[in-house]
C-alpha positions as CSV (number, residue, x, y, z in Angstrom):
1,X,-197.5,-10.9,-119.9
2,X,-194.2,-10.1,-118.4
3,X,-192.5,-10.2,-121.7
4,X,-195.1,-8.0,-123.4
5,X,-194.8,-5.5,-120.6
6,X,-191.1,-5.8,-121.1
7,X,-191.0,-4.7,-124.8
8,X,-193.7,-2.1,-124.1
9,X,-191.2,-0.7,-121.4
10,X,-194.0,-0.6,-118.9
11,X,-192.3,1.6,-116.3
12,X,-192.0,4.4,-118.9
13,X,-195.7,4.2,-119.4
14,X,-196.1,6.6,-116.5
15,X,-195.3,9.4,-118.8
16,X,-198.6,9.3,-120.8
17,X,-200.5,9.8,-117.5
18,X,-198.6,13.0,-116.5
19,X,-199.0,14.4,-120.0
20,X,-202.7,13.7,-120.2
21,X,-203.2,15.1,-116.6
22,X,-201.4,18.3,-117.7
23,X,-203.5,18.6,-120.9
24,X,-206.8,17.9,-119.3
25,X,-206.0,20.4,-116.4
26,X,-205.1,23.1,-118.8
27,X,-208.4,22.5,-120.6
28,X,-210.3,22.8,-117.4
29,X,-208.3,26.1,-116.6
30,X,-209.5,27.3,-120.0
31,X,-213.2,26.4,-119.1
32,X,-213.6,22.8,-120.5
33,X,-213.2,19.4,-119.0
34,X,-214.9,15.9,-119.8
35,X,-213.8,12.9,-117.9
36,X,-214.9,10.5,-120.8
37,X,-212.8,12.2,-123.3
38,X,-209.9,12.5,-120.9
39,X,-210.0,8.7,-120.2
40,X,-210.1,8.1,-123.9
41,X,-207.1,10.3,-124.5
42,X,-205.2,8.5,-121.8
43,X,-206.0,5.0,-123.2
44,X,-205.0,6.2,-126.7
45,X,-201.8,7.7,-125.6
46,X,-200.8,4.7,-123.5
47,X,-201.5,2.4,-126.4
48,X,-199.5,4.5,-128.7
49,X,-196.5,4.8,-126.3
50,X,-196.6,1.1,-125.8
51,X,-196.6,0.7,-129.6
52,X,-193.6,2.9,-130.4
53,X,-191.6,1.3,-127.6
54,X,-192.3,-2.2,-128.8
55,X,-191.8,-1.4,-132.5
56,X,-188.5,0.3,-131.6
57,X,-187.4,-2.9,-129.6
58,X,-188.3,-5.0,-132.8
59,X,-186.4,-2.8,-135.1
60,X,-183.3,-2.6,-132.8
61,X,-183.3,-6.4,-132.5
62,X,-183.5,-6.8,-136.3
63,X,-180.6,-4.5,-136.7
64,X,-178.6,-5.9,-134.0
65,X,-178.4,-2.9,-131.8
66,X,-180.1,-4.5,-128.6
67,X,-177.3,-7.3,-128.9
68,X,-174.6,-4.9,-128.2
69,X,-176.0,-2.2,-125.9
70,X,-174.9,-1.9,-122.3
71,X,-178.3,-1.9,-120.6
72,X,-179.1,0.4,-117.8
73,X,-182.5,0.9,-115.9
74,X,-183.3,3.6,-118.4
75,X,-181.5,2.8,-121.6
76,X,-180.3,0.1,-123.8
77,X,-183.7,-1.7,-124.3
78,X,-185.5,-4.1,-122.1
79,X,-183.5,-7.2,-123.2
80,X,-186.8,-9.2,-123.7
81,X,-186.1,-10.0,-127.3
82,X,-182.4,-10.8,-127.1
83,X,-183.1,-13.1,-124.1
84,X,-185.6,-15.1,-126.3
85,X,-188.5,-14.4,-123.7
86,X,-190.6,-13.3,-126.7
87,X,-190.3,-13.9,-130.5
88,X,-189.7,-10.7,-132.5
89,X,-192.8,-11.6,-134.8
90,X,-195.0,-11.7,-131.6
91,X,-193.7,-8.4,-130.4
92,X,-194.3,-7.0,-133.9
93,X,-197.9,-8.1,-133.9
94,X,-198.3,-6.8,-130.3
95,X,-196.8,-3.3,-131.4
96,X,-199.1,-3.0,-134.4
97,X,-202.2,-4.1,-132.3
98,X,-201.3,-1.3,-129.8
99,X,-201.0,1.2,-132.6
100,X,-204.3,0.1,-134.1
101,X,-205.9,0.6,-130.6
102,X,-204.4,4.1,-130.4
103,X,-205.8,4.8,-133.9
104,X,-209.3,3.5,-133.0
105,X,-209.4,5.9,-130.0
106,X,-208.1,8.7,-132.2
107,X,-211.1,8.2,-134.7
108,X,-213.5,8.1,-131.8
109,X,-212.2,11.4,-130.7
110,X,-212.1,12.7,-134.2
111,X,-215.8,11.9,-134.5
112,X,-216.5,14.0,-131.6
113,X,-214.3,16.9,-132.2
114,X,-213.8,17.1,-136.0
115,X,-211.2,18.5,-138.3
116,X,-209.1,20.4,-135.7
117,X,-207.9,17.0,-134.3
118,X,-206.6,15.8,-137.7
119,X,-203.2,17.3,-137.6
120,X,-202.6,15.7,-134.1
121,X,-203.6,12.4,-135.3
122,X,-201.6,12.5,-138.4
123,X,-198.4,13.7,-136.7
124,X,-199.0,11.2,-133.8
125,X,-199.4,8.3,-136.3
126,X,-196.2,9.3,-138.3
127,X,-194.3,9.7,-134.9
128,X,-195.3,6.1,-134.0
129,X,-194.9,4.2,-137.2
130,X,-191.9,6.0,-138.6
131,X,-189.8,6.7,-135.5
132,X,-187.5,3.7,-135.4
133,X,-186.8,3.2,-139.1
134,X,-187.0,6.8,-140.3
135,X,-186.6,9.6,-137.8
136,X,-184.1,7.8,-135.6
137,X,-181.8,7.5,-138.7
138,X,-182.3,11.0,-140.0
139,X,-181.2,13.0,-136.8
140,X,-184.9,13.7,-136.1
141,X,-185.7,11.2,-133.4
142,X,-185.4,13.7,-130.5
143,X,-187.5,16.3,-132.2
144,X,-190.5,13.7,-133.0
145,X,-190.1,12.2,-129.4
146,X,-190.6,15.7,-128.0
147,X,-193.6,16.3,-130.2
148,X,-195.3,12.9,-130.2
149,X,-194.8,12.3,-126.3
150,X,-194.7,15.9,-125.3
151,X,-196.4,18.9,-126.9
152,X,-199.0,17.0,-129.0
153,X,-200.4,14.9,-126.1
154,X,-200.7,17.9,-123.7
155,X,-202.2,20.3,-126.4
156,X,-204.3,17.4,-127.8
157,X,-205.8,16.4,-124.6
158,X,-206.9,19.9,-124.0
159,X,-208.3,20.2,-127.5
160,X,-210.5,17.2,-127.1
161,X,-212.3,18.5,-124.2
162,X,-214.6,20.8,-126.4
163,X,-212.7,21.3,-129.7
164,X,-210.8,24.6,-128.6
165,X,-207.1,24.9,-128.1
166,X,-206.1,27.9,-125.9
167,X,-202.7,29.5,-125.1
168,X,-202.5,27.8,-121.7
169,X,-202.4,24.3,-123.1
170,X,-200.0,25.1,-125.8
171,X,-197.7,26.8,-123.3
172,X,-198.1,23.8,-120.9
173,X,-197.0,21.6,-123.9
174,X,-193.8,23.4,-124.4
175,X,-192.0,22.1,-121.1
176,X,-193.2,18.7,-122.1
177,X,-191.7,19.0,-125.5
178,X,-188.3,20.0,-124.0
179,X,-188.2,17.4,-121.4
180,X,-189.2,14.3,-123.6
181,X,-186.7,15.6,-126.2
182,X,-184.0,15.5,-123.3
183,X,-185.4,12.2,-122.0
184,X,-184.5,10.5,-125.3
185,X,-181.2,12.5,-125.9
186,X,-179.6,11.6,-122.4
187,X,-180.6,8.0,-122.8
188,X,-178.7,7.9,-126.1
189,X,-175.3,8.6,-124.6
190,X,-174.9,5.0,-123.2
191,X,-176.0,3.5,-126.4
192,X,-173.6,5.5,-128.5
193,X,-171.6,2.6,-130.0
194,X,-174.4,0.3,-130.5
195,X,-176.4,2.9,-132.3
196,X,-173.6,3.8,-134.6
197,X,-173.0,0.2,-135.5
198,X,-176.8,-0.3,-136.0
199,X,-177.0,2.7,-138.5
200,X,-178.8,5.3,-136.2
201,X,-178.3,9.0,-136.5
202,X,-179.2,10.8,-133.4
203,X,-177.8,14.0,-132.0
204,X,-175.0,12.2,-130.1
205,X,-173.7,10.7,-133.1
206,X,-174.2,13.7,-135.4
207,X,-172.8,16.4,-133.0
208,X,-170.5,14.3,-130.9
209,X,-170.8,13.9,-127.1
210,X,-169.7,17.3,-126.0
211,X,-172.0,19.4,-128.3
212,X,-174.9,17.0,-127.6
213,X,-174.5,17.6,-123.9
214,X,-174.6,21.4,-124.7
215,X,-178.0,20.7,-126.5
216,X,-179.1,18.7,-123.6
217,X,-178.3,21.6,-121.1
218,X,-180.0,24.3,-123.3
219,X,-183.2,22.2,-123.6
220,X,-183.2,21.6,-119.9
221,X,-182.8,25.1,-118.9
222,X,-185.7,26.1,-121.4
223,X,-188.1,24.3,-119.2
224,X,-188.3,26.8,-116.3
225,X,-187.7,29.6,-118.7
226,X,-190.8,28.7,-120.7
227,X,-192.9,28.5,-117.6
228,X,-191.7,32.0,-116.3
229,X,-192.4,33.4,-119.8
230,X,-195.9,31.8,-120.0
231,X,-196.6,33.3,-116.7
232,X,-195.3,36.7,-117.7
233,X,-197.4,36.6,-120.9
234,X,-200.6,35.8,-118.8
235,X,-201.0,32.3,-120.3
236,X,-200.3,30.4,-117.0
237,X,-201.4,31.1,-113.5
238,X,-198.8,32.3,-111.0
239,X,-198.9,28.9,-109.2
240,X,-197.8,27.2,-112.4
241,X,-194.3,28.5,-111.4
242,X,-194.2,25.8,-108.9
243,X,-193.6,23.4,-111.7
244,X,-190.2,24.9,-112.2
245,X,-189.1,23.6,-108.8
246,X,-188.3,19.9,-110.2
247,X,-185.9,21.6,-112.5
248,X,-183.5,21.4,-109.5
249,X,-183.2,17.7,-110.3
250,X,-181.0,18.9,-113.4
251,X,-178.1,19.5,-111.1
252,X,-176.9,16.0,-111.5
253,X,-177.2,15.7,-115.2
254,X,-176.0,19.2,-116.0
255,X,-172.9,18.6,-113.8
256,X,-172.1,15.7,-115.9
257,X,-172.9,17.5,-119.1
258,X,-170.7,20.5,-118.3
259,X,-167.8,18.7,-116.7
260,X,-167.3,15.2,-118.1
261,X,-169.7,14.4,-121.1
262,X,-167.1,12.1,-122.5
263,X,-167.5,9.8,-119.6
264,X,-170.6,7.5,-119.0
265,X,-173.6,9.1,-117.8
266,X,-174.0,8.3,-114.0
267,X,-177.1,6.3,-113.2
268,X,-178.4,8.8,-110.7
269,X,-178.2,11.5,-113.5
270,X,-180.3,9.2,-115.7
271,X,-182.8,8.8,-112.9
272,X,-183.0,12.4,-112.2
273,X,-183.8,13.1,-115.7
274,X,-186.9,10.7,-115.6
275,X,-188.2,12.1,-112.3
276,X,-187.7,15.6,-113.6
277,X,-190.0,14.9,-116.4
278,X,-192.7,13.2,-114.4
279,X,-192.7,15.7,-111.6
280,X,-192.8,18.7,-113.7
281,X,-195.8,17.6,-115.7
282,X,-197.6,16.4,-112.6
283,X,-197.0,19.7,-110.7
284,X,-198.2,21.7,-113.7
285,X,-201.4,19.7,-113.8
286,X,-201.9,20.1,-110.0
287,X,-201.2,24.0,-110.5
288,X,-204.0,24.2,-113.1
289,X,-206.5,22.3,-110.9
290,X,-205.6,24.6,-107.8
291,X,-206.0,27.7,-110.1
292,X,-209.5,26.3,-111.1
293,X,-210.6,25.7,-107.6
294,X,-209.7,29.2,-106.6
295,X,-211.7,30.6,-109.4
């Protein structure tokens, strides 16, 4: 069990909980909430996240990337397959089974909601199955990470409540998109050489470290900006501005990005990047709940 949790990158599976919470709370803010569909969305998203993590580890092992990474608690793979604690074939079966579970949940929700859910399911399936061997080699990995584990889950969870998708849910999904984009991007810096040798083409390799660090900085700053603009447009309640507070955690990674992107990313900066993501989604969910209770 520990080996399977390793390739699934279990600590990172906290992210789906915060995404589903934000989406369900946004749905409630717009007048629709169902526990059963929220739980189904959570099960499906956790399964899909575990699937993409596992299939990515299998791909990186096959191409030799994980044999040369310098692992940190946040990057470089889990080390499960290189250590021999789990056979790549067993990991592949596990990853495909997790993807099948996610698809099954999606089909159940499709039966309840209908055609509006089809684009979400299609993009989600493509993001899971094509990430490692296609998008991560075309310079599109960060984009599809932001969609598949950011905007789509938040908006999709709101959608499955009653089949309607409002402006609040889409607006709540934008910070999630920027943050998951950055979650992957910053974690790619420590793996630069291994990724290059393994044939990947991510933004660090395409743009170089300094320009990729600028992209990271811009995407990070867009999180509080998108929250403020969403409030000014009337799509978010005023209390949702509290979700901008965790952006203060960007001080460490931005300091590195502006001053010394050619040097290794400090571990505290990688940690701040993760906590920023989880805390922002969680506070946004809480803000919607408070706004609903206030009426």
